[in-house]
N, C-alpha and C positions, 0 to 999 in steps of 0.2 A: 751664845744663846740669846735670842731676842726676848724682850719682855713680853709677858702674856697679855693678850688683848682679848676683850670680850668677843664672843662668837658673833654677835650682831655687828660689831665694828668691823670684823674681818669680812663679813658679807658685804657691807656697804663700801668699804675702802679697798677691797681686793688685796689686802695685805698678804704677804707670803706666810705660809704656815710656820709654826714655831720650830719644826724640825724639817730639814731638807730631805732626809731619808725617812721612809716610813718605818716606825718602830712597831715590831710585831710581838705578840705573845708567843713565847716558845721559839724564838729565833734559834736555829741550830747551833749547838756548841761543837766546835771543831778543835780537838786537842792540839794537833800539830800537823800542818800541811805536808812538811817534808817527810815526816814519819809515814804518813798515809801513802804518799807517792812511792816511797821505797817499798812499803808493804805490797802495793799493787804490782810493782816490778817483780818482787819475790814470788807472788802468786802466779804470775804469768810464766816465770821461769820454771816453776814446779809443774805447771800445766795441770793443776788440781784446783778446779774452780768451785766445786760443790760436792755433795755426797759425803757428808761427815768428814770434812778435811781436817788437817792438823790445827788450823787456827780456830775452827768451830769448837773443837774439843778443848783447846786451851782456854777459849772464852768461857765455855761451860764450867770448867774447873775453877776459874777465877770467880765467876758469879756465885757458884755454890759455896765457895770458901768465904766470900764476903758476907753472905747471908746465913752462914752456919747451917746449911742443909746438906743432906747426902747427895741429892740429885738435882741437876739443872739440865733441862732438855731445851736446847735452842731451837727456835721456830722462826719461820720466815717473817711473821709479823704477830702483833699481839692479839689480833682478832682470831686468826687461825689457831693461835695458842689457846685462847678461850674455848674455841670449838672442840679442839682435840681433848682438852682437859675435861670438858663437859661430857663428851662421849666416852672417854676413858673411865670416868666415874660412874657411868651408867645412868645418868640423870634422864628422866622422862616425865611425862605428865605435866605438872606445874612446878616451877621453881621460883622462889621469892627473891626479888632483886629490888634495889632502890630505883625509883624513877629518876631521881636526881643523880645522873651519871651520864657519861658519854654513851651515845646510842649503841655502840658495839656491845656493851654489856647485855642489852636486851636482844640485839640482833643475833648474837652467838647462840642464843637459845632458840628463837623463833625460826632461824635458818635451818634448824634440825628438827622442826616439828614439835618443839617444847614450848609451852605457854609461859611467858614471863608474867609473874604476878607482882604488881608494884606495891611496895610498902613505903611508908612515910619516913621522914628523916627527923633527927633532932635539930632544931633550928640554930642551936648554939654551935654544933660541931659540923653540920652538914652531912653527917654519916647516918647510917640506918638507925632507926629507933627500934630497939628490941621488942617493945610492947606492940608496936605496929606490925612487926614481923609475926609475932605470936597470933595476932588477930587475923592475919591473912592465911593461916594454915588451914588446909582442907584435906579430906581423905586422898586427894590426888597429888598432894605436895610430896615431892621426893627430895628436895634440896633447897639450900640457901646459898646465894652468892653475895657475900659482903664486898664492899668497895672501900678501900682506904683513900677516900677522896682528898684531893690536894696533898696527898702524902701523909695525912694525919691518920693514925690507926683507927680502924673501926672498933666497935665495942666487942672485942674478940671473946672475952670471957662470957658475956651475956649470950652471945650468939651460939657459943659452944654448948652452953647449958640448954638452950632451946633445942638445938639440933639433937643432943643426946636424949632429951625428954621425949621428943616425937619421932626418934629414929630417922632423922634426916641427914643427908650428906651435906657437908659444909666446905665451901671453897671460897677463895678471895680473888677479886680483880685488884691487883696491886700495881696497876699501870702507872700510877703517880708516885709510888712509894719506894722507888729504888734507893737502897742504902739506909732506909729509915728503920726504926725499931719501936717496940711497945714495952714499956716498963723493963727495959734492959734486954729484951729478947728481940732479935732481928725479925723484921718482916720476912716472910718466906716459909716459915715453919708452922703457920697457923692453918687450921682446918686440914683437909686431906691434901690440898695443894694450893699454890698461889701462882698467879700469872702476871708476869712483867711485860712491859712494852718498851721497845727501844726505837720507837718512831722518831723521826727527825726532830720533832718538837719537844721530846722528853729531855730530862736533865742529863741522861746518858743515852746517846743514840748510836745506832749501827746503820745509819741511813734508814732502813726499815728492819724491824726485827722484834722478836718477843721471846719469852721463855716460860717454861713451867718449872716451878720449884716444888720439891716434895721430899719428905723423908720415907715415903712409902715405895719400897723397891719394886713391888709388883705393878703399881700404878706407873712408875717411871718406865719400866720395861714396855708396858702397853703403849704409853705415849710415844716412845721411841719407834715402835713398830708402826704406829699409825701415821707418823710424820713422813714415812718413807714407803707408802703403799702397802704396808704390812710385810715387807721383805725381811726375812731372817736368813741372811746369806744369799748367795747367787741362786736365782731361779727357784726360790723357795718362799712363797707367799703363805703366811700362816695366820694373817689377821686382816680384816678390812682396814683400809687406810686411804690416805690422800698424799698430796705433795706439800709438805710443810717444812721442807728443809731450809736452813739458813745457808747462804753462800759464803765463800771464803772472804770475799771483799767486804761483806757486811760484818763478819766476825773481826776482820782486821780493823775496821773503823771502831767497833766496840772495844777492842783491846786497847787501841790508842787512846780513846776517850776515857777508858777506865783508869789509865795512868794519870789523867788530868782531872779525875772526878773531884778530888778534894778542892781543887782550884775553882771548879764550876760552882760547888756548893758555897764556898767562901764568898765568891762574887755575888751569888744569889742572896746570901745572908746580909751582906753589906748593903745591897740595894734595898732589901726588905726593911732594914733598919732605917735607911734614909726616908723611905716612904712613911714608915711608922712615925718618925719624928715630924715630918711635914704635915701629916694628916691627923696627928694625935688630938689636937684641940678643935678640930673642925666639927661643928654641930651637925647632926644628921648623918654621920658616917660611922661605920664600924669596920675596922680592919681585922680580918680573921687572924688570930694569933697562933703561933706555934710554940710547942713545949720543947725547950732545948734538950731536956732529958731523953726525948725520943729520937734525937739525931735527925731532925728534918732536913730535907734537901732544899727547902725554901724556894722551890721552883715556881710556885704560884703565889702571886700577890693578889689576894681576894678582898675586894671592898664591897660592903653592902651600903647602898643608898637607902636609908630607912624609909623615905617616902615611897620608893619604888616607882613602878609604872612610868608615867610621863617624865618624872624628874630623872630617873635612871636613864631613860632614853635620850633626854636632852644632854646629859653628861657624855654619853656615848657619841652623840652627834657632834658635840663640840670637840671632843678628843680626836675624832676622825678628821675633822676639818683642819686640825693641827698636825696631821700625819701620825697620830698615835692610834694604832689599830687595836684599841682595847676591845674586849669581847664580853658578851653577856652569857658565859657558860652557866649552866647547861639548860638554857631557856628553850622551850617552855617546860622542860622535863620530857623524858621519853614518852610518858603517857599523853602528852600534848602534840606529839608528832603525828603526821597523817597516818602513818603505818599502824599506830596503836590507838589513835584517837577513835578510829572507826570501830575498833574492837571493844574499847573501854570508854564510851562517850561520857560517862559520869565518874571516871576515876578521880578527877580532881576533888570530888566531894570527900573522898577518903584520904586525900593527900594535902591537907591544908598547909602544912609547913613546907612541903615541896614547892607548892605554888607560890607561897610567900617569899621563900628564899630565891627561887628562880626569877622572880619579878624584881629583885633587889640587887643581884650580884653583878659586879663588873670585875673582870680579871685584867690587870695592868701588865704592860711589858716589863720584863725582868731580864737579868743576866748580864754577861760580860760585854755584850755588844751595845749596851746603852751608852750614849754619849755622856760626858761629864755634865752634871747638873740636871740630867733628864728627870730624875725623880722629883726634884723640887719644882721644876717647870710643869710637869704633868699634874702634880698636886695643886699648883696654883690655878691651872685651868679648871680643875674640879671645884676649887673654892669659889672662883668667879661665877661659874654657872649656878652653883647652889645659892650663892648670895643674891642672884638676880632672878 
């Protein structure tokens, strides 16, 4: 690992970047290549590629057991899982969501003619602020979608209280929170349902994939019908639906990675601790912390540059020059994207903490694919930029 050089020196001298290979946020975890190739051969031999195959059902059983819920409905991806869950719940009108989330949280609503109403976050946790949720409720509000951002649990008790008080349906986007818990209770059983993502960048991936977790048997049955065009047996369509089925090869990847999940988490945890040690005493930086009691998967290393704005962007620029593809998730917030900015041009006035956090955050590369010493080197780049 070469020593860190100032960004300006790199530009002048044309020095090689610190890392030969680009380091990504969310580089895919692959449990075992040989197991995957064998599983692919078995799938081809069975000649059962999709349509609720044996591996999909095995994957669902394992996920449900891990999260202590009755039902897991595997879906082709997390966004379609959100859309199916939203429709199965009968949400309509307006639904309150955080603006500080991946755009799919809002898109899954607007794609179905439902208006996402953006609430602010708690700047300490980056999760929904219950009081902001309460302020955004109108006669047209039918539900709340909480997000367990970075895999850290949303304020589930407070949101449940608000939902009960106003007669609203409550569900969760748990795309970041695979395997995590809240106060000893596994993510997956909060609200009416929770939605997981198994996208390639997630701590557990199935190439592409998602799932709906619920203890509501009626909701589970509806979601199962909806993911397969509403079919109940051959030639018998009893419900409106779409094609949300997971393939056998995706389920195989999920099952293999599930066997290696503890190793992925431990690798993430150790990398997070190395970042924490390297950045602990750096002025002007805040590393978002995890509570071990909630069994986090440590998949996201989230740093706030307290000056924000130009200072944050200079750090990003320097890291990119060194082949460190750090990201400024989820800037500028859903409300600031063109799609929603035209609808809510003044939303930022109601979302001060969202705007502040979005202006400060950098997410750093993590996981087993990081080369030795990467965390210290990346931290040194950040220190040099902030010092100058």
